[in-house]
GUKOL-711622 format. One record per residue (C-alpha): x, y, z; residue number from 1; residue in one letter; chain. Coordinates in steps of 0.5 Angstrom, whole numbers. Layout:
BEGIN
     X     Y     Z   k r c
     X     Y     Z NUM A A
...
This chain:
BEGIN
     X     Y     Z   k r c
   -35   -29    13   1 M A
   -30   -24    17   2 E A
   -26   -23    11   3 Q A
   -32   -21     7   4 L A
   -33   -16    12   5 S A
   -26   -13    11   6 R A
   -27   -13     4   7 V A
   -33    -9     5   8 G A
   -30    -4    10   9 D A
   -24    -3     5  10 L A
   -28    -2    -1  11 A A
   -32     4     3  12 R A
   -26     7     6  13 N A
   -24     7    -1  14 F A
   -30    10    -4  15 R A
   -30    15     1  16 E A
   -23    17     1  17 T A
   -21    17    -6  18 R A
   -27    16   -10  19 L A
   -30    22    -7  20 S A
   -24    27    -9  21 T A
   -27    25   -16  22 L A
   -27    32   -20  23 K A
   -32    33   -27  24 T A
   -30    32   -33  25 P A
   -30    39   -35  26 Q A
   -25    41   -29  27 E A
   -21    35   -31  28 F A
   -21    36   -39  29 F A
   -21    44   -38  30 D A
   -17    46   -44  31 H A
   -17    53   -42  32 R A
   -12    51   -36  33 Q A
    -7    48   -41  34 L A
     0    51   -41  35 S A
     7    50   -42  36 R A
    11    51   -35  37 P A
    16    55   -35  38 A A
    21    51   -32  39 D A
    22    45   -28  40 M A
    21    48   -21  41 N A
    14    50   -24  42 E A
    13    43   -27  43 A A
    14    40   -20  44 T A
    10    44   -17  45 T A
     4    43   -21  46 R A
     6    35   -21  47 I A
     6    36   -14  48 T A
    -1    40   -14  49 Y A
    -5    36   -19  50 N A
    -3    30   -17  51 T A
    -7    31   -10  52 R A
   -12    35   -13  53 H A
   -14    30   -19  54 F A
   -12    23   -15  55 S A
   -19    20   -16  56 G A
   -19    22   -23  57 N A
   -12    19   -24  58 Y A
   -14    13   -21  59 L A
   -20    12   -25  60 L A
   -15    13   -31  61 V A
   -11     7   -29  62 I A
   -17     3   -27  63 G A
   -19     4   -35  64 V A
   -12     3   -37  65 L A
   -12    -4   -33  66 A A
   -18    -6   -36  67 V A
   -16    -4   -43  68 Y A
   -10    -8   -42  69 A A
   -14   -14   -39  70 L A
   -19   -14   -45  71 L A
   -13   -14   -50  72 T A
    -9   -19   -47  73 N A
   -14   -25   -47  74 P A
    -9   -30   -46  75 L A
    -7   -27   -39  76 L A
   -16   -26   -38  77 L A
   -16   -33   -39  78 I A
   -10   -35   -34  79 A A
   -13   -31   -28  80 L A
   -19   -33   -29  81 G A
   -17   -40   -29  82 F A
   -13   -39   -23  83 L A
   -18   -35   -19  84 A A
   -24   -40   -21  85 G A
   -19   -46   -19  86 G A
   -18   -43   -13  87 F A
   -25   -41   -12  88 A A
   -27   -49   -14  89 A A
   -22   -52    -9  90 I A
   -24   -48    -3  91 N A
   -32   -50    -5  92 K A
   -33   -56    -7  93 F A
   -26   -59    -4  94 A A
   -25   -58     3  95 P A
   -25   -65     5  96 E A
   -21   -71     1  97 P A
   -25   -74    -3  98 V A
   -24   -82    -5  99 Q A
   -24   -83   -13 100 V A
   -23   -90   -14 101 G A
   -17   -92   -10 102 S A
   -14   -85   -10 103 Q A
   -15   -80    -5 104 V A
   -16   -74    -8 105 V A
   -13   -68    -2 106 T A
   -14   -60    -3 107 Q A
    -6   -61    -4 108 K A
    -6   -65   -10 109 S A
   -12   -60   -13 110 L A
    -7   -54   -12 111 Y A
    -1   -58   -14 112 T A
    -5   -60   -21 113 A A
    -8   -52   -21 114 L A
    -1   -50   -21 115 F A
     3   -54   -26 116 V A
    -3   -52   -31 117 I A
    -4   -45   -29 118 G A
     3   -42   -28 119 I A
     6   -44   -35 120 P A
     0   -41   -38 121 L A
     0   -35   -33 122 L A
     7   -35   -36 123 W A
     6   -35   -43 124 F A
     0   -29   -42 125 A A
     7   -25   -41 126 S A
     3   -21   -34 127 P A
    10   -17   -33 128 V A
    10   -14   -40 129 S A
     3   -12   -39 130 T A
     5   -10   -32 131 F A
    10    -5   -35 132 F A
     6    -3   -40 133 W A
     1    -1   -35 134 L A
     6     3   -31 135 V A
     9     6   -37 136 G A
     3     9   -40 137 S A
     0    11   -33 138 S A
     6    15   -32 139 A A
     6    19   -38 140 I A
    -2    20   -38 141 L A
    -2    22   -31 142 I A
     5    27   -31 143 L A
     3    30   -38 144 G A
    -3    32   -35 145 H A
     0    34   -29 146 A A
     4    38   -32 147 V A
     0    41   -37 148 L A
    -5    43   -32 149 M A
    -4    50   -29 150 E A
    -6    49   -22 151 P A
   -13    53   -20 152 G A
   -13    59   -16 153 V A
   -15    56   -10 154 E A
    -8    53   -10 155 S A
    -5    60    -8 156 E A
    -9    59    -2 157 Y A
    -8    52     0 158 Q A
    -3    54     6 159 G A
    -7    59     9 160 V A
   -12    59    14 161 E A
   -18    62    16 162 G A
   -17    68    22 163 V A
């Protein structure tokens, strides 16, 4: 029960800190602010500003790409579902050893069977290549957007405090 409250607190904290910074689609896709940076210094400045300014939108982009990666790799989805469902089922239905005929089935033996089946299934699903695809595609989209979007006027006054 305590773990559920911690997960709830983490979700609430994530929603308050990251998702509260979501910008509107009109601001995120404002084609009037698109331009090529003059030099590498300006590109670096834009990346620094825009990754902070659009951090919620960029997390949303990563989330959408992750869902797309899972949906286009059904074997990975099955393997993850099998492992997660197996853990949940073992914890819920077999906390104590069970006598089946002349054999005693323990939680340890069920976890061993789950890993013997689940790990090869996960291996064939190629999660490492999916992870690197997710990292690469996210980096290209986010860095491309951050470099091409001119910072707004408010970026000029970012370090200035009110008098």
